[in-house]
C-alpha positions, 0 to 999 in steps of 0.5 A: 447601566453601571460603569462596571457593566459598561466597561465589560461590554466595551471590552467584549465588543473590542475583543469580538472586533479584533477576532473578526478582523483576524478571521477576515484577514486569515480568510482573505489570505486563504483566498489569495493563496488559493488564487495563487495556487490555481493561477494556471493549471493543465497548461491554461491560465485560469484568469482567462476563463470562467472556471468550474471545478466539479466531480463526477456524480452518480448518473453523470456522463460526458454527454450529460455534463457538457449538454448542460453547458453552452456549447453553441451549435455543436452536437454532443454525439458529434463531439464524442465521435471526434474525440473517441480515438483519444478520449473514450468517454466511457472511462469516466468514473464516479467521484473523479474530478473534472474542470470546465473552462468557460468564456468570461462573457455572459453566455459562459460558452464552454471552451475546454473540458478537462477530466482527471482519472488519477493524480498524474494523468488528464484528458483535455477536450478543446472545443474552441476550434470547430474541429474539436481537439482531444489529447491526453497529458501527464503531469511532470513527476519528480523522484526524490530520495530519502533515508530514515533510520533509528530505533523502532518505538512501536510497530513498523507501520506506526514508526513509518507513520510518525516519520510521515512516510506513506503506509504502502512502504510498510506493505512493500517491506513486509513483502520483501522480508516475508521469508526472512523476518516475522515483523511481529517479533521485532521489538521496541529498540531494534534498529532499522534504516531505509532508503526509498524514493518518493514521487512528487507531481509538479515537483511539489504535490506528494504522490506516494512511495516509488521504490525501496532502494535499500534497507536493514532491520535488526532481527533477533540480534542480527542485522538483515539487509535488503538491496534490489538487484537484477542478475545478468542471468535473469534480468529480474529484480530481486532483493538480496542481503549484503553478502549477495544471498537472496531474501526469498527462501523456500518457505515464508515465515508465517501463513498470515501477514498480520497476526500474533502467536497465541500457542506454540508447538508443545509436547504437552499442553492443556487443550483450551476446549477439551481441558486435558493435557495433550500434545499440540503439534502446531503453531497457532496464529490469531487473526480476525475472522476472514483474514486470508491464509496463504500457503508458505511454499509452492506445492500440490494440495494433498488434502482438503476437508473437515474433521471434528478437531481440525475444522476446515483444513488444507494440507499442501505437499511441497516436495518429497520432504516437506508438507504443511497443514492449515486448520480451523478455516472459515472457508476453503478456497482451493481443491485437492490436486490443485497446484498452489504458488508460494503466498497464494490465498488458500483459505480464510481464518475461522474457528471451525472444529475445536477452537475458542476463537478465530485463528489458524493452526499451522502444522509442519511435516518433515519426512512424514514427521510433525515438527516445530516450524519455528525451530526448524532450519528451513532451506534458503534460496540461492546465493549470487556468484561470479560477475553478478556478485562482484557487480552487486557488491560494488553497487551496494557499497555506498547504499550500505554505508549510508544506511549504517551511518543513519542508524549509528551502527 
């Protein structure tokens, strides 16, 4: 072997040796960290037991799991009978975790069974005593408050994701602002600020968003605030703007939560199927086939049916002034004469009738005349008055100041 080749193999060997040592060190550190994390849990010191972590498999039952263990002279049905008032073993579900704490001697006798139905609660079946004890406990929850703000760089959900905020907050926000903001019309650069609380298990394990305490979004050049408040009269928490006006209006902004406008109300439009110029007395919202369609206000289902042009449709009469209609459904989920609440699912998006793709054509009547819903000034909810409004304005003052400072208003 030449000196050049010998040098190459020696260098390669040293590189592999260093890499292996590094990996071994990393692996050892990982194991040590895991042991540190799992030193104790559920009120038990793990070093005192032989610990087995597992999850419920298909076909597993409480009985089938523990009868595979050494439970001494105890009978499975006796154990189930003793714990049924505290731990109904029938609640155990597929893929949920459980822990077996067994004795450390050779027989590995089962001492404790722990079942976790969710991240917070757990059941303990203690077999160490002849009487068998079962109890339910809840891990301590810490609520932490966070405020974020700035400008939208993309969609709301993507903006929250980049700020490492759980996705459920976006759903909460769109529901709260459903009457006030069409989130598909928010633009990059629009300002926003959010104050919300998050749950932490044992003060360290993240468990999601708890509640929205305050918010604002810049929408069409206007700042729209949202603050939760329970009035003295109702006691129910609703969201109000900074002047005490409810965000819950008579009509929702759109019949579909996540969609885009593909065609607006027009007195003269080239029909995409018929190829002729004619009026389009509605607003088209494109969405995937099967997307839920919700009624924008409460009312009575006036008509349901099918026509060649409209496809499957539903028409709802809201009062003596307003009616709405929803066209091209793949499926109708209500019947004529049925009362529907605001936001209730009345059908699914389709492309029945004269349609080039899945969408809903949303039509709006005022006093029997079809109008453009996007241009119509619709009735709003009531505003707070008296002592409730005074208390509300005092309560939101520090919250509003914090939101404004974060977004540099």
